[in-house]
N, C-alpha and C positions, 0 to 999 in steps of 0.2 A: 369176797368174790362170788360166793354162792348166792348171797342175798341180792347182789346186783343183777345176776343172771335171772333170778326169779322175778324181779321187778320188770326187767326187759321182756320176759315171757308174758307177764300180765298185760303189758302195753300192746304186744302183738296179738294177744287174745282179744283185747278190746277192739283193735282194728279189724280183726277177722269178723267179729260179731256185727260191727257196723257195715262191713262189706257184704255180709250175708243178708242183712235186712234190706239194704239198698237193692241188691241184685234180685232178691225175691219180690220186692215191691215193683220192680221194673219188669218182672216176668221173664227173667233170663232162664234159659233152659237148664244149664248146668254150670258148675263152678269153673271159672277160668284159671289161667296161670297165676294171676295175682292172688286169688283166693287160696289156691293150693300152697303158694309160698308163705302166705300169712299163717295158714294152719300148721305148716311144718315148723315155722319159727315159734309159734305159740306152744307147741309140744316139746320142741328140742331144748329151748332155753331153760324152762323150769326143771326139766330132768337133769340137765347139766349142772344147775345150781344145787340140786339134791346130792348128786355124786360128789361135787367139789366140797360141799359142807360135811358130808359123811366121812371124808378122808382126814379132816382136821381133828385135833385132839378134843376140842370143845365146840361142837357144832352149834350154830346160832339157832335158838328156839323158834324164830320166826320163819325159818326155811320150810319146815314141815307145814306150819299153819298157813303160810303164804301159798305154797303149792296146792294145799287142799282148797283154799279159797278160790284160786284161779281155776282149778278143775271144776269145783262145784258151780261157780258162776258161769263158766263156759258151757257146762252141761245143761244148766237150766235155761239159759238164753237160747241155746241151740235147739232145745225142745220146742220153744215158742216159734222159732223159725221153721221147725219141722211141721208144726201144725198149719202154718201159713202155706207151706209147700203142698199140702194135701189137696188144695184147691187148683193146683196146676194140672194141665192135661198130662204132663209126664209123671205126676204123683211123686213117689220117692226115688225115681230114677235120676241119678246124678245129684242127690240131695246134699245141699250145703249144711242143713241142720243136722243130718245124720253124721256128717263128717265132724262137725263141732262137738256133738254129743259124745262121739267115740273118743275124741281127744280129751274131753273133760273126764270121762271115766278112767282113761289111761293115767292121767295125772293123779286122780284120787287113789288109784291102786298103787302107783309108784310112791306116793307120799308115805305109804305104810311099809311097803316091801323094801325100799332102798335103805331107810334107817335101820330096819330090823336086820337086814342082811349085813350091814356094816357092824352092828352091835354084836351079833351072834357068831359071825365068821371072821371078819377082818380083824377086829380088836383082839380076840383070843389068839389068833395066829401070830399077831405081832407080839403078844405078851409071852408066848412060849418060846420065842426066839432067844437063844443064849448069846449075849454079846461076847465078843472076843476081847479079852483084856490083855493089853500089852504090858509086860513086866520088864522093867529095866534091869540091867546087870547089878546096879547098886542095891536095888530092893531085894534081889535074890540073895546076894551076899550077906545083907544085914539080917535076913530071916534064917540064915543058916542053911539054905538050900544049895544045891549043886547045879550049876549051869553047864549043860552039855555043850562041849565045844562044837563049833560049826566048821566042818572041813571045807576048805576052799581049794578048788582045783587050780593049781598054778600052771599056766600054759608053758610048754617047753619053748625055748627060744627058736625062732625060725631061722634055719640056716639058708642064707642066700649065697649061691655060688658066684664067685667073682672071676670073670674072664681075664686071664693074664696073657698079654701078648708076648710071644717068644720072638725075639729078633732073629731075622735070617742072617746067615753068614754073608758077610760082604765079600764079593769077588774082587780080587786085586788084579788090576790090569797089568799085564806084562808085555813090554814092547818086544816084538819078534821081527827080526830082519828077514825080508824076503828079497830074493834075487829075481828081478824082472828081466825077462829076455827081451832084448831090443832087436827089432827086425831091421836087418840091413837092407836098405833099398838097392835094387839092382842098378848096375851102372847105366847111365844114360848115354845112349848112342848118339853121337853128334853127327848129324847129316853133313856130308861134304858140300862145300860151296861149288855149285855147278859153273861151268864155263860155256861159252858159245863157240860153235864151229860152223864153217860154211862148206857146203858140198861143191867140189870142183867138177864133178861128173854126176851122172845118174848113179847113185850109190845104193847098194843093197844092204838092208839091215837084217842080220841073221841072229838065230837063237843062241849061238855059241861063237867064240872067236875062231872060226874056221870057215874056209871058203866052201867046204862041203856040208856045212850045217844048214838047217832048215831056213828058208827065206821067210821073213816076216813081212817086210814091205820094202818098196823101192822108193828112195827119196830122189826127187827130181833135181836137176842141176840148179845150182845157186840157191838151194834151200838152207835154212838155218836149223841146226841141231843143238840140243842142250846136252852136254856131256857131264857125267858124274863119276866116272871111274875109267881105269885103263889096265892093260896087262902089264907084266913086269918089264917087258921090253918096249912098251909103248907102241906096239904095232897095231893093236886093236883098242878101240875106245867104246865105252858103254854109254849110251845116251838115249834120248827119246825124241820122237817127232810126233807131235799131236798126242794121241793116246797110245801110241805104239812105242815099245822099248826093245832094245836089242844091241848087238855089237856091229860096229862099222870099222872097216879097214882104214888105218890112219893115213895111208898114202893118197887116199881120195878126198882128204879133208884139208881145209886151211884152218889151223888152230889159232886161238887167241893166246895171249901171254899167260892168262890165268889158268890155262889147262895144264901147265907144267906142275902145278901144286895138287892135282887130283890124286887121290890115293889109289893103290892097286885094288883091283876087284877080282874076286874069284870067278872063274868061268863056269862053275857048277850050277 
């Protein structure tokens, strides 16, 4: 993996050198986005290859040599580009040759420092780490050792309350006799059947069956009266003429046959 990254970095370094020559010959003032991207990949990929190779147990010997070769070639060619850029009006301002030379020097320094750091710091740190060895129960017993028991906490059973429904006492219905009072309707008064009478004279209708009682109205001769009651001796008859009611003396009336069945009426 590290060697592959180094080869890819060398390819991008070559592309950057070609881009720098072309832009310098064309008289471009400064490095564009493409130049910066190529320079970044030419520096990053070889460094990543060095780091990946240093972490392995047996690093590939071509990693350091390849990184040094890429760095040296990039630095030398970039110096040539730098000489061509001295004839520009801008001189070294925004120089592509200076950028390439700086990346080449960085790769040369990293080809020495990264393996050295991995050899002197990383490998001793890994060598001093004490691995943890797991010993089974059978091996401990066979060697005569004593295995300390491991206490395991046993959880207490969880008490879950259960709701018990208590039945309610059932009410027993008891039939109770009630005496209902029955209202007795009042007796119905049966109105008497009236009869017709004829006035033989001009007849006075009075408030009471008495000739000295108050006069209510005088009925003309040959007028019809409707009678509904009488005195005990049938000398006075109670009836009505139009909307006037009162007592009339029987000797001044011609009674019909139905008048004999009229009931007695109180004079009060």
